[in-house]
Structures are given as C-alpha cells and as structure tokens.
N, C-alpha and C positions, 0 to 999 in steps of 0.2 A: 475288279480284276487285279490280281497280284502278279507282278513279274519278278521272278526270283531265279537264283542259280539252281541248276539241276542237282538233285541228290540221287544217290544210287537207288533209293527207294522208288524213284520215278521211272526206273528202267523199263518196266513193262508198258506203262502208258506212253512214254516217249518212243519206244520201239514201235508201238501201234501207229503213232503219228508219223514216224519216219516211213513206215510201210505205206501209209496212205499218200504221203508225199511222193514216194517213188512210183506208186500206181498213177498219180496225177501226171507224171512224166513218162508214162507208157511202159513201166517195168511190171513184171509179174510179182504178185504178192509173195513175200518171203519173210515172215515175222522172225523166224529163228536167226537168219542172217542179219536182220536189222538189229536185233537184240545184241548179237555178238559185236556188231560194228560199233554201236553206242558204248557198250561195256569196254571194248578195247580202247576207244578214244578216252574214256574216263580213267581207266586203269593206268594208261600211259601218259596221262595229262597232255594229250595232243590237241585238244580243242576246249572251248568254253561253250557251255550250253546254258541258255536261259529258257525258262518255261513260263507259260501263261496259265495261272491257276485260278479258276473261278470259285474255289472253295469246295467244289464237289469233284472236279476232275481237271485234268490238264487239257487245254483246248488249243495249244499251239506251242511252238518252240522255234528258237533260232540257234544255229550252231556256227561259231566263228573259229577260224584257224589263224594262229599267229604266223607272220612272215616278217621279213625285215627289208627295209629300203636302204640299200647301201649308199645311194646318192645322198639321202637326207640323214643317214646314220641314225635311223629311228625304227622302232617297231611299227608294224602295220597289221591289219587284219583282213582276212578274206571272209566275207559273210557268204558262206557256202550254202546254207540251208535255212529257209524260212518257210514255215508251214503253219497255217491256222485251219482248224477243222471247219468244214463247210457251214455248219450251223452257227459259227462264231465270227464269220468274216465281215459282218457289217458293224461291229462294235469297236473298231479301232485297235484290235488286238495286235495286228501286224505292225501298226505304227508304234505301239508301246514296246514291242519286242525290238524294233529297230532303235528306238530312243534308248533303251537299256544297252544295246550294243554300242551306240555312240558314247554313252556315259562311261561305259567300261573302257572303251578305247581312249577317251580323253584322260581318264584316271591312270592309264598305263602309258601315257605320253606317246600315243600312236600318231604317226604322220597322216594316215588315212585309213578308211574302211572302203573296200572295193567289193563288188559282186558282179555276177553275170546272170542274165536271165534270157529266156527264150524270146526271139523276135516277136512271136505271136502272143506272148504273155503281157498284153497291154494293160490289164488291171494292175499287175505288179509294177509295171513301168510307171504308171500314173502315181502310185504310192511313192515310189522312189523319188520321183520328181518333186512331189509335195514335201519330201523330207530333205530337200536341197541337194540331192545327189544329182550329178551331171553325167551325161555320156561323155566319156573321155575319148575325143577323136584326135588327140595329139600323139597317140601311140597305136601300134597294131599289136594285137595279141595273136600269137601263133601257137598251135598245139598239134600234138600227134597222138592219136589213139592207138593203143596196142591191143591186138587180139589176145585173149587169155592164153592161147597156145604159144604166144611169143615170150611170155614171161617165164 
C-alpha cells in the first residue's frame, strides 16, 4: 500500500470515496457535489489530501485542514475526513493514513492534530486510541449549525 499526496488525476476516485464516506454518515449520494467539493479544496489550496493507493485503485483517503493555535503560536490541523473502503478496512490502511497525517503535521511544525468522530463510531475511536490520540476533556467544543436558508 502506498500512501501519497492527492493529485488532480485522482479526483474521480477520491470523489467516489468521499461520496461513500458521506453515505456512511447518512447523507444522500451526490457524486457531482463531492467532485466539486474536492476540486474546490484542491484549486484553492484549502486542504491537504493523502490517498491510499494499492496499485490498482485508491482505497482510502484522509483530508486535513490547516488552522492555527494562537496560544501556542503554531499551526495545527483538523483531521476532518478519514475513509477506507469497506473491503480494505482490515489491512491497516486507516492507520497508515493517520501516520502520514502525523508525519506531515510534524514536518510543518504543527502543535497538534485534532479530530471529531461520532459517539457511536467505536471502531474509529479504537484506532485513534491506538494512535496515541486522547479525548480532550479539558475544553468544551461549542458549535452552531445553520440551515441552508440562513446563509
């Protein structure tokens, strides 16, 4: 398995993986919007995507977004998306994608990598714990969701 940076030639396959990721989280299939979303992030240099390439196809991806920690005066990253196709989930692909994320973060002098996951996504939580990630109970995260009509 080769973990490498996303190239624009990967757009179709990564869009399909993103679509399956969204379906996993209860969203309707929408390949066209997934394609546009990934292309926009790439074109605007708004995220970094790494892919898992088995030599025949892409079987997973991770997408991270840069943020900054004002308190530590350093860059940080939000690991917003991690997805491995169902037929490749037992081979350590998710672990390799996270390791690549950590490697990239260290090279870019990041203070931390953070993520959120569903309370019921216990398989993912188990992986994150194995990767030395900890539940941060020293802060509270607040959010507000906006209806599309409010925007």
